matplotlib code that plots the C-alpha trace (Angstrom):
import matplotlib.pyplot as plt

x = [81.9, 85.5, 87.7, 90.6, 93.8, 96.6, 100.2, 102.6, 106.2, 109.5, 112.1, 115.5, 118.0, 118.3, 118.0, 116.6, 113.0, 111.7, 108.6, 105.7, 104.3, 102.6, 99.0, 99.2, 99.8, 97.2, 98.3, 98.5, 100.4, 103.1, 101.4, 97.9, 95.4, 93.5, 89.8, 87.7, 85.8, 88.3, 89.7, 91.8, 93.5, 91.6, 93.2, 96.3, 96.5, 99.9, 101.3, 104.9, 106.4, 110.1, 112.0, 114.3, 117.4, 119.7, 119.9, 119.0, 116.2, 114.6, 111.7, 109.7, 108.4, 106.3, 106.7, 103.9, 104.9, 103.4, 101.4, 98.3, 99.7, 100.6, 103.7, 105.6, 104.5, 106.7, 105.4, 106.5, 104.4, 106.1, 109.2, 110.8, 113.5, 115.4, 117.5, 118.5, 117.7, 114.7, 113.2, 112.9, 111.5, 108.1, 105.6, 102.3, 102.1, 98.6, 98.0, 98.7, 95.8, 96.1, 93.4, 94.9, 93.8, 96.1, 94.8, 94.9, 94.2, 91.6, 92.7, 96.4, 99.0, 100.3, 103.4, 104.0, 107.4, 108.7, 112.0, 113.6, 116.5, 118.4, 118.7, 116.9, 116.5, 113.8, 110.5, 107.1, 105.1, 101.4, 99.9, 96.2, 95.3, 91.7, 90.3, 87.3]
y = [105.8, 106.5, 109.1, 110.7, 112.1, 113.9, 114.8, 116.3, 117.6, 117.8, 115.1, 116.2, 113.5, 110.0, 106.8, 108.5, 108.6, 112.1, 112.6, 114.2, 116.5, 119.4, 120.0, 122.7, 125.5, 124.4, 123.8, 120.0, 117.4, 115.6, 112.2, 111.2, 110.2, 107.1, 108.1, 106.7, 103.6, 102.8, 99.3, 99.6, 101.7, 100.7, 102.9, 105.0, 107.9, 109.3, 112.0, 112.9, 115.9, 116.6, 119.5, 117.3, 119.3, 116.2, 113.6, 110.1, 107.6, 107.1, 105.3, 106.8, 104.9, 105.7, 104.2, 104.1, 103.6, 104.3, 102.7, 102.9, 99.9, 96.4, 96.5, 99.0, 99.2, 100.3, 100.5, 101.9, 104.8, 105.9, 106.6, 109.4, 109.5, 112.7, 113.2, 116.8, 120.1, 120.8, 123.1, 120.1, 117.7, 119.0, 116.3, 115.6, 112.6, 111.6, 110.4, 106.7, 105.0, 101.6, 99.6, 98.0, 96.3, 97.5, 96.9, 100.0, 100.8, 103.5, 106.8, 105.9, 107.5, 106.7, 108.6, 108.9, 109.3, 109.3, 108.6, 108.4, 106.0, 108.4, 112.2, 113.8, 117.1, 118.2, 116.2, 117.1, 114.1, 114.1, 111.0, 110.4, 107.6, 106.3, 104.8, 102.7]
z = [108.1, 107.1, 108.8, 107.0, 108.5, 106.5, 107.1, 104.7, 104.5, 102.7, 102.4, 101.2, 102.0, 100.6, 102.7, 105.8, 106.9, 107.6, 109.8, 108.0, 110.7, 108.8, 107.7, 105.1, 107.5, 110.1, 113.7, 114.4, 116.4, 114.4, 114.7, 113.9, 116.6, 115.6, 115.6, 118.5, 117.3, 114.5, 114.2, 111.0, 108.4, 105.3, 102.7, 102.1, 99.6, 98.9, 96.6, 95.8, 93.9, 93.5, 92.2, 90.1, 91.2, 90.8, 88.1, 89.1, 89.7, 93.0, 94.7, 97.5, 100.6, 103.7, 107.1, 109.8, 113.4, 116.9, 119.6, 117.5, 115.4, 116.3, 114.1, 111.9, 108.3, 105.4, 101.8, 98.4, 97.2, 93.9, 91.9, 89.8, 87.2, 86.5, 83.4, 82.6, 84.1, 86.3, 83.6, 81.3, 83.8, 84.6, 85.3, 87.1, 89.4, 90.4, 94.0, 94.7, 96.4, 98.1, 99.9, 103.1, 106.3, 109.0, 112.5, 114.8, 118.5, 118.8, 120.4, 120.1, 117.8, 114.4, 113.1, 109.3, 107.8, 104.1, 102.4, 99.0, 98.2, 95.8, 96.2, 93.2, 95.1, 97.5, 97.5, 99.0, 100.2, 101.4, 103.0, 103.9, 106.2, 105.8, 109.0, 109.5]

ax = plt.figure().add_subplot(projection="3d")
ax.plot(x, y, z, "-o")
ax.set_aspect("equal")
plt.show()
């Protein structure tokens, strides 16, 4: 049976990973506790939305760290191109889903951070880790 853990937050600076520590207004710790009995992250679901305040093209990445992992993991989760004013750049980006096999240590912690490589304004990022 799979277990799902979500963290979300805003990133607003280029070339700097920002910890995702929120859970849509619910009280939570910043990092995710690996569920008891889990041996791997088997999926990652990520979604990004940006306000397009600055012209440019950017890619988005997430980084997983913590004592729940044997090594740091960094992966690309999306991109955005902005040309013009924010009012003319409305778009819908469907969540990105990736099957993975990342070993974990049950009951330890995994921290999730996100970054963009070019500042295109503020971006909201949500990441779901799927444990099995």
